[in-house]
VMD Tcl script that draws the C-alpha trace (Angstrom):
set ca {
  {0.00 0.00 0.00}
  {2.83 2.44 0.85}
  {4.45 1.70 -2.50}
  {1.19 2.57 -4.26}
  {0.88 5.90 -2.38}
  {4.50 6.74 -3.17}
  {3.94 5.90 -6.83}
  {0.83 8.10 -7.00}
  {2.71 10.98 -5.34}
  {5.64 10.50 -7.68}
  {3.30 10.49 -10.68}
  {1.61 13.67 -9.41}
  {4.95 15.42 -8.97}
  {6.14 14.42 -12.42}
  {2.88 15.63 -14.03}
  {3.08 18.94 -12.20}
  {6.69 19.32 -13.25}
  {5.77 18.74 -16.88}
  {3.60 21.86 -16.96}
  {5.66 24.97 -17.63}
  {5.50 27.67 -14.98}
  {5.47 31.23 -16.27}
  {7.55 33.46 -14.00}
  {8.09 37.19 -14.13}
  {10.35 39.54 -12.20}
  {9.79 43.20 -11.34}
  {12.64 45.58 -10.56}
  {11.15 47.55 -7.67}
  {13.97 50.09 -7.70}
  {12.95 51.10 -11.21}
  {9.29 51.28 -10.18}
  {10.24 53.57 -7.28}
  {12.35 55.85 -9.45}
  {10.81 55.75 -12.94}
  {7.06 55.24 -12.52}
  {4.70 58.12 -13.21}
  {3.17 57.97 -9.70}
  {6.64 58.01 -8.09}
  {7.78 60.98 -10.19}
  {4.57 62.86 -9.45}
  {4.96 62.13 -5.72}
  {8.50 63.49 -5.73}
  {7.39 66.64 -7.55}
  {4.48 67.13 -5.14}
  {6.77 66.76 -2.13}
  {9.24 69.27 -3.56}
  {6.43 71.72 -4.18}
  {4.93 71.15 -0.73}
  {8.17 71.59 1.21}
  {9.89 74.25 -0.91}
  {8.43 77.26 0.99}
  {9.59 75.92 4.35}
  {12.99 75.02 2.95}
  {13.32 78.52 1.52}
  {12.35 79.99 4.92}
  {15.11 77.96 6.62}
  {17.68 79.06 4.02}
  {16.70 82.71 4.50}
  {17.07 82.36 8.27}
  {20.49 80.75 7.81}
  {21.58 83.65 5.59}
  {20.38 86.09 8.24}
  {22.31 84.18 10.90}
  {25.48 84.28 8.80}
  {25.07 88.03 8.18}
  {24.54 88.65 11.91}
  {27.54 86.47 12.76}
  {29.78 88.41 10.34}
  {28.49 91.72 11.69}
  {29.12 90.48 15.24}
  {32.71 89.49 14.39}
  {33.40 92.85 12.70}
  {32.01 94.92 15.58}
  {33.11 92.65 18.41}
  {36.00 94.84 19.58}
  {33.87 98.01 19.66}
  {30.88 96.61 21.57}
  {30.34 96.92 25.32}
  {30.18 93.58 27.20}
  {26.39 93.74 27.66}
  {25.84 94.25 23.91}
  {28.32 91.45 23.12}
  {26.40 89.07 25.31}
  {23.05 90.20 23.91}
  {24.10 89.75 20.27}
  {25.76 86.39 20.94}
  {22.58 85.24 22.67}
  {20.43 86.44 19.78}
  {22.61 84.62 17.25}
  {22.48 81.44 19.35}
  {18.69 81.70 19.57}
  {18.42 82.08 15.78}
  {20.72 79.09 15.30}
  {18.56 76.97 17.62}
  {15.44 78.10 15.76}
  {17.06 77.19 12.43}
  {18.08 73.77 13.75}
  {14.59 73.11 15.10}
  {12.99 74.16 11.83}
  {15.37 71.97 9.81}
  {14.82 68.98 12.09}
  {11.04 69.42 11.95}
  {11.13 69.76 8.19}
  {13.27 66.65 7.79}
  {11.02 64.60 10.08}
  {7.85 65.71 8.32}
  {9.41 65.13 4.90}
  {10.40 61.59 5.86}
  {6.89 60.90 7.17}
  {5.34 62.19 3.93}
  {7.80 60.14 1.86}
  {6.78 57.04 3.82}
  {3.10 57.80 3.16}
  {3.76 58.27 -0.54}
  {5.85 55.09 -0.67}
  {3.03 53.08 0.90}
  {0.63 54.44 -1.69}
  {3.07 53.64 -4.47}
  {3.45 50.06 -3.21}
  {-0.32 49.62 -3.34}
  {-0.51 51.07 -6.85}
  {2.45 49.00 -8.04}
  {1.02 45.79 -6.60}
  {-2.29 46.41 -8.36}
  {-0.46 47.09 -11.64}
  {1.68 43.98 -11.20}
  {-1.44 41.90 -10.63}
  {-3.05 43.32 -13.77}
  {0.06 42.60 -15.85}
  {0.38 39.12 -14.34}
  {-3.23 38.22 -15.07}
  {-3.08 39.63 -18.60}
  {0.15 37.76 -19.31}
  {-1.05 34.56 -17.60}
  {1.90 34.49 -15.22}
  {2.00 31.88 -12.47}
  {4.49 33.71 -10.28}
  {5.80 37.28 -10.07}
  {8.87 38.02 -7.96}
  {9.73 41.49 -6.77}
  {13.22 40.62 -5.62}
  {15.72 38.28 -7.22}
  {19.46 37.90 -7.07}
  {19.50 37.21 -10.79}
  {16.78 37.35 -13.42}
  {17.04 36.79 -17.14}
  {15.95 39.84 -19.15}
  {13.34 37.60 -20.78}
  {11.33 37.35 -17.57}
  {11.69 41.00 -16.50}
  {8.23 42.57 -16.72}
  {9.21 45.91 -15.16}
  {8.63 47.82 -18.39}
  {5.10 46.42 -18.68}
  {4.38 47.38 -15.07}
  {5.72 50.91 -15.67}
  {3.42 51.23 -18.68}
  {0.45 49.97 -16.66}
  {1.21 52.46 -13.88}
  {1.44 55.26 -16.46}
  {-1.86 54.17 -17.99}
  {-3.52 54.15 -14.57}
  {-2.10 57.60 -13.85}
  {-3.48 58.93 -17.11}
  {-0.06 59.67 -18.57}
  {1.65 58.49 -21.70}
  {4.36 55.95 -20.85}
  {7.89 56.94 -21.75}
  {9.20 55.30 -24.89}
  {12.19 53.07 -24.29}
}
mol new
graphics top color blue
foreach p $ca { graphics top sphere $p radius 0.5 }
foreach p [lrange $ca 0 end-1] q [lrange $ca 1 end] { graphics top cylinder $p $q radius 0.2 }
display resetview
């Protein structure tokens, strides 16, 4: 009886092995850098954070101008004025650091939000491409993949189509 079960299992394995498995691979780094949704997200983040970045840069220029003025006039100032100006410059530097830290933290949080959205969009596009191409398995990470099974370009085109943009010609 055990020989019969083993034979049936062996037959099942050999039949399953005889059917070709269609595999595809997606280069997620390209999706993250070249897809229309990723490019639009980067542009939106730049646009959203540019005013605050400009404000920080202006404050840093003001700090540098005050520091240079302080160094030039240092020998002529009374001790109380020296201390007052040094304190004011230190306060502006702390404010600049706090603004920069806050901006960086918020930017990273927004990037993470956008990345999560991109992953959802990419997964939906990958599923569409996989179903249309009758793939059995799609891998998003591989040590090596033959160019013949790379479906990244198809996924990029599907993402562009979903975003309402014309895909880039390659």
